LUMVEX-671393 format. One line per 8 residues: number of its first residue (from 1); their letters; for each residue z, x, y of C-alpha. Coordinates in steps of 0.05 Angstrom, whole numbers, plus 32768, in hexadecimal, padded with zeros to 4 digits. Layout:
% residues N
NUM) A) Z,X,Y | ...
***
This chain:
% residues 410
1) MNLTAGRI) 8000,8000,8000 | 7FEC,801D,8044 | 8025,8020,8076 | 8007,8034,80B9 | 801D,8029,8101 | 7FE6,7FF4,8108 | 7FE6,7FD7,80C2 | 8017,7FCB,808A
9) KKAANAAL) 7FF7,7FA4,8052 | 8008,7F5A,8057 | 8030,7F62,8096 | 8020,7FA0,80BF | 801C,7FA1,810A | 8042,7FD5,8133 | 8078,8006,8121 | 80BA,7FF4,8140
17) AVAVAAVF) 80CC,801C,817E | 8116,8025,8173 | 8149,8058,8189 | 815A,808C,8155 | 81A3,8097,8143 | 81BB,80DE,8150 | 81C8,8106,8111 | 820D,8121,8122
25) VASVQSCV) 8230,813A,8161 | 8246,8181,8158 | 828E,818F,8168 | 8298,81D4,814D | 826D,820B,8130 | 825E,820C,80E6 | 8278,81E8,80AA | 82B3,81BF,80C0
33) ARRDDFAQ) 82E2,81B5,8084 | 82FC,8171,8072 | 8346,8171,805F | 833E,813F,8026 | 8308,8166,8002 | 832B,81A4,7FE8 | 8330,8197,7F9D | 8309,81CB,7F75
41) YPTVDGVP) 82DB,81AE,7F42 | 82D9,81C9,7EFA | 82A1,81E8,7ED4 | 8280,81D2,7E93 | 827E,8209,7E5E | 828F,823C,7E94 | 8255,8229,7EC2 | 825A,81F5,7EF9
49) PIPSDMRV) 8229,81BB,7EEF | 81EF,81BE,7F21 | 81D8,817C,7F41 | 818D,8173,7F3C | 8186,8167,7F87 | 81AE,8169,7FC7 | 81B6,8129,7FEE | 81BB,8136,8039
57) LLAQGPSC) 81C9,8101,806D | 8196,810A,80A5 | 81A5,80CD,80CF | 81D2,8090,80D0 | 81C9,8057,8101 | 81A1,8018,810F | 815D,8038,8101 | 8133,8076,80F8
65) HVAVSGGY) 80EA,808A,80F7 | 80C6,80A3,80B9 | 8082,80C3,80B0 | 805D,80E7,8078 | 8025,8119,8086 | 7FFE,8105,8047 | 8000,80D7,800B | 8041,80B4,7FFA
73) DIVAAGRT) 8064,8080,7FCF | 809C,8052,7FE6 | 80C6,803E,7FA9 | 8100,800E,7F9E | 8126,800C,7F5C | 80EC,802D,7F38 | 80B9,7FFC,7F55 | 8083,8013,7F86
81) LFNDSRPL) 8085,7FE8,7FC4 | 8050,800E,7FED | 8024,804A,7FE1 | 7FE8,806B,8001 | 7FC1,80AB,7FFA | 7FBC,80AE,8046 | 7FF3,80C6,8076 | 8029,8098,808E
89) PSVGVQAT) 802D,809A,80DA | 8073,8093,80F8 | 8090,8050,80E6 | 80D3,8033,80FB | 8105,8021,80C6 | 813F,7FF0,80D0 | 8178,7FD8,80A5 | 8186,7F8D,80A8
97) PQGLVLGT) 81B2,7F5E,8080 | 8173,7F49,805A | 8161,7F91,8049 | 8136,7FC9,8066 | 80FD,7FBB,8096 | 80C4,7FEE,8099 | 809D,7FE3,80D9 | 8097,7F97,80D8
105) QATGVRSV) 8097,7F93,808C | 80D7,7F77,806D | 80E2,7F97,8029 | 8118,7F69,800F | 813D,7FA5,7FF2 | 8177,7FCF,800D | 8160,8012,7FF3 | 811C,8035,7FEE
113) EVVPRSDA) 8104,807C,7FE1 | 80CB,809A,8009 | 80A9,80CC,7FDB | 8074,80FA,7FFA | 803E,8110,7FCB | 8033,815B,7FBE | 8004,8162,7FFA | 8033,8142,802B
121) TLYVNGSA) 8070,8150,8057 | 80A7,811F,8068 | 80BC,8113,80B1 | 80FC,80F1,80C8 | 8105,80E5,8112 | 80CE,8118,811F | 80ED,8150,80F5 | 80CC,816A,80B6
129) YRGKLLLR) 80EF,816C,8072 | 80E0,817F,802B | 80F0,8151,7FF0 | 80F5,8106,7FF6 | 811B,80D4,8021 | 814C,809F,800B | 8152,8066,803D | 818D,8038,8031
137) ADSDDSLL) 81AF,7FFF,8055 | 81FA,800F,8058 | 8230,7FDB,804F | 8232,7FCF,809A | 81E6,7FCA,809D | 81DE,800D,80BD | 81A5,8038,80A3 | 81B2,8077,807B
145) AINVLPLD) 8178,80A9,8078 | 8187,80DB,8040 | 815B,8117,802F | 8159,8124,7FE4 | 8140,8169,7FD2 | 814D,81A6,7FA5 | 8189,81D2,7FB7 | 8163,8210,7FCB
153) DYLAGVIS) 8131,81E9,7FF5 | 816D,81CC,8019 | 818B,8211,8024 | 814A,822B,8041 | 8155,81FA,807A | 819E,820E,8082 | 81A1,825A,8085 | 817E,8267,80C7
161) SEMPSYWQ) 819E,8228,80E4 | 81E3,8246,80D6 | 81D4,8290,80E3 | 819F,82B0,810F | 8162,82C3,80E6 | 815D,8309,8105 | 81A1,831E,80EB | 81A5,8351,80B2
169) LDALKAQA) 818B,8337,806F | 81CD,8345,804C | 81F2,8319,807E | 81BE,82E2,8071 | 81C6,82EB,8026 | 8212,82E3,802D | 8206,82A5,8056 | 81D6,828A,8021
177) IAARTYAL) 8209,8292,7FE9 | 8241,8274,8012 | 8214,8239,8026 | 81FC,822E,7FDE | 8244,822F,7FC5 | 825B,8200,7FFB | 8222,81CF,7FEC | 8232,81CE,7FA2
185) YRARGRAA) 827C,81C5,7FB0 | 826D,8189,7FDD | 823B,816C,7FAB | 8270,816D,7F74 | 82A6,814F,7FA0 | 827A,8119,7FBD | 8252,8107,7F7F | 8265,80BD,7F86
193) REYYLTAG) 824D,80B9,7FCE | 8208,80A6,7FE8 | 8200,80ED,8003 | 8221,8131,7FF6 | 8217,8153,8039 | 820A,8143,8082 | 81D6,8169,80AA | 8203,817F,80E3
201) TGDQVYKG) 8241,81AA,80ED | 826A,8177,80C6 | 8250,819D,808A | 8217,81CF,8093 | 81E1,81CE,80C9 | 81A0,81B9,80A6 | 815F,81B4,80CD | 812E,81AB,8093
209) IDGETASG) 80EB,81CE,8098 | 80F6,81D9,80E3 | 8132,8205,80D1 | 810E,8230,809E | 80FF,8279,80AE | 80E1,82B1,8083 | 8123,82D9,8083 | 814E,829C,8075
217) SRAVYQTR) 8122,8287,803A | 8122,82CF,8021 | 816E,82CE,8021 | 816F,828D,7FFA | 813D,82A1,7FC4 | 8156,82E9,7FBC | 819B,82CC,7FAD | 8182,8292,7F83
225) GLVLLYNW) 81B8,8275,7F56 | 81F1,82A1,7F72 | 8231,827D,7F84 | 827B,828C,7F90 | 82AB,8278,7F5A | 82F7,827C,7F58 | 8318,8273,7F14 | 82D3,825B,7EFD
233) KILPAYYH) 82D2,8223,7F2F | 82A4,8219,7F6A | 82C6,8236,7FA7 | 82CA,820D,7FE7 | 82A4,8245,800B | 82B4,8234,8054 | 829A,825F,808C | 829C,8260,80D8
241) SVCGGHTA) 827E,8284,8113 | 82B3,82B6,812C | 82FA,82C0,8111 | 8313,82E9,814C | 8331,8320,8122 | 8350,82FC,80E7 | 8335,82C4,80BC | 8362,8288,80B2
249) SRKAVFDQ) 8383,826E,8073 | 8374,8228,805D | 83BF,821B,805C | 83C5,8228,80A6 | 8387,8201,80BA | 8381,81CA,8086 | 83C8,81C6,806B | 83B0,81D2,8024
257) ADITPLSG) 83CD,8203,7FF1 | 83AE,8248,7FFA | 8382,8268,7FC7 | 8373,82B2,7FCA | 832B,82AE,7FE3 | 833F,8280,801D | 8382,829F,8031 | 8366,82C6,806C
265) VQCPYCDP) 8355,8310,8078 | 835A,833E,80B3 | 8313,8345,80CE | 82FF,837E,80FD | 82B5,8371,80F5 | 82AA,8339,8129 | 82CA,8362,8161 | 8293,8368,8196
273) ERHGLKSS) 82AB,83AE,81A6 | 8297,83C5,8160 | 824C,83BF,8165 | 8241,83A0,81A8 | 823C,835C,8186 | 822E,8322,81B4 | 826B,82FD,8199 | 8297,830E,81D4
281) KYYRWEAT) 8298,82C8,81F2 | 82B3,82AE,81B0 | 82DF,82E8,819A | 830F,82DC,81D4 | 8307,82A1,8202 | 8329,8279,8239 | 8323,8230,824D | 8342,8209,8285
289) VPESQVLA) 834D,81BE,8289 | 836E,8191,82BC | 83B4,8180,82A5 | 83A7,8138,82B9 | 8371,8133,8283 | 83A1,814A,824E | 83D9,811C,8265 | 83A9,80E1,8264
297) GLAAKGRT) 8391,80F4,821F | 83D8,80FA,8205 | 83EA,80B6,8224 | 83AF,8097,81FF | 83CE,80B2,81BF | 8413,8096,81D0 | 8433,80D4,81EE | 844C,80CF,8236
305) VRRIAAVR) 8455,8114,8256 | 845C,8123,82A1 | 844C,816E,82A0 | 843A,81A1,826B | 845A,81E6,8268 | 8437,8202,822B | 8412,81F2,81EB | 841C,8222,81B1
313) PHNPGRSG) 8406,8225,8167 | 8439,8204,8139 | 8445,822C,80F9 | 8406,8256,8101 | 83EC,8282,80C9 | 83E4,82CD,80CE | 83A2,82C3,80F2 | 83C2,8298,8128
321) HSRMLSLE) 839B,825B,8113 | 83C1,821A,810B | 83B5,81D1,80FC | 83F0,81BA,8128 | 8406,81CB,816F | 844A,81CA,8190 | 8443,81AA,81D5 | 847B,81BD,8205
329) PAEGDSFT) 8483,818E,8240 | 84A0,81A8,8281 | 84D7,8174,8276 | 84EE,8158,8234 | 84E9,816C,81EB | 84AE,818E,81CB | 8484,8168,8198 | 844B,8178,816A
337) ISVDDFRE) 8403,8161,816E | 83C9,8172,8140 | 8397,81A6,8157 | 835F,8173,814B | 8380,8140,8179 | 838C,8173,81B0 | 8345,818F,81AB | 832A,8148,81B0
345) IVGYGKLI) 8351,813E,81F0 | 833D,8180,8210 | 82F6,8182,81F3 | 82DD,81A4,81B4 | 82AB,81CB,81DF | 82E5,81EB,8205 | 8316,81F7,81CD | 82E5,8216,819B
353) SNCFECRG) 8316,822B,8166 | 835A,821A,8148 | 8378,825A,8163 | 8391,8253,81AA | 83CD,8245,81D7 | 83D1,8227,821D | 83FD,822D,825B | 8404,81FB,8293
361) ANGTLVCR) 8401,8211,82DB | 83F2,81ED,831D | 83D5,81AF,82FD | 83A8,81D7,82CE | 83AE,81E9,8285 | 8394,822E,8274 | 8384,8239,822A | 8375,827C,820B
369) GRGFGHGV) 835B,8283,81C5 | 8337,82AB,8190 | 82FA,829D,8166 | 82C8,8264,815E | 82CF,8231,8126 | 8306,8220,80F5 | 830F,8269,80DF | 8312,825D,8094
377) GMCQWGAR) 82E6,8287,8065 | 82AD,82B3,807A | 82A8,82C9,80C3 | 825D,82C7,80D2 | 825F,82FA,810A | 828B,8325,80DF | 8258,8321,80A7 | 8225,833B,80D7
385) GMAIDGSD) 8253,8373,80EC | 825D,8387,80A4 | 8212,8386,8097 | 8207,83B3,80D3 | 823A,83E3,80B5 | 8211,83E5,8075 | 8237,83B3,8049 | 820C,838A,8019
393) FEEILRFY) 8214,8340,800E | 8242,8348,7FD3 | 8272,8374,7FFB | 8271,8341,8034 | 8282,8307,8006 | 82B8,832E,7FE0 | 82D9,8340,8022 | 82DB,82F9,803F
401) YSGAEIRR) 82E7,82D5,7FFD | 8315,8307,7FDC | 8320,82F7,7F92 | 82E2,82CC,7F8B | 82AB,82DF,7F5A | 8260,82DF,7F69 | 823D,82C0,7F2E | 81F6,82A9,7F1F
409) IY) 81F9,8262,7F04 | 81AF,8251,7F02
***
């Protein structure tokens, strides 16, 4: 069946001109860990099971636009609804209580797969992707657009989105193995969900074909099948941009029991003085915010404070990172607030890590901190520093994930 902007067989007129929901708003750099997802998943006969495909959420909202550069099939429950050997120009897709609507064609079903033929590329909201697309009406009738594709094809769109493609190949290889391990860890833990990963910083930044580079793809395929295991289980291989001198333990940041590979290490490699790295604005940083903004934000969360003397980490780890803060009013007793809540009040773009403290003065709160990101796992700028020093990808991974094993599982 030919689905074009001007004709959809039986009922084709014009593609809907609808606003596209944003994929995800970035709040911090790289791989933000979820506190309820830390269980490690077991292996089968010593080797972790490998899902046949990754399922990556590209968009969620009232609608999206889909196109295919060549032949395609649109399938629901094993039944072909539409197909054509010609390209599919951009067509709007909506989720309604009665099911999905493609252009002006009601399908009567709540889930379809758009399957490009071998000569074709898939486009979602103007961006190109490999694999196929699952379109599904969610329980609240919002549309889920989920890219389904092989693991290493997914990783090719991740590596240079997470780490500059001109960095040393061994840093990119370390990134590839960490990203592969993280993806498999998420796939195991979210096997019952519609999708395993999101395409933004909530998991790993994934830009599809637009994010692929020659060096990123080389890093993926030269490390094919290599993952990080701890006690023969897939490691939650978190990483972040800059640790600021010491990576964080997951106990300090996520309030979960430490395991050796995620207990934190002293890291001299992201220091901008070491190799003239351009990480100085993240290694040590300062942010100012009007005290009135913070007081209003606290009031909205049920805390009435007249003036703030200081904000300090509460029970920080060796790295200085913490998940809770002690807020000291100029008058009255101190109380604790989560780092996430305080960063939300001040702005994630200003407080770029979980390692900082603030002092109040003359109606302004001055915050000084270290690093960029949550601080757990591999420090990406540190990985680059190690590669510049001559370390290979195995040495980088063994340094940041001490006690983990690098194993080829496919």
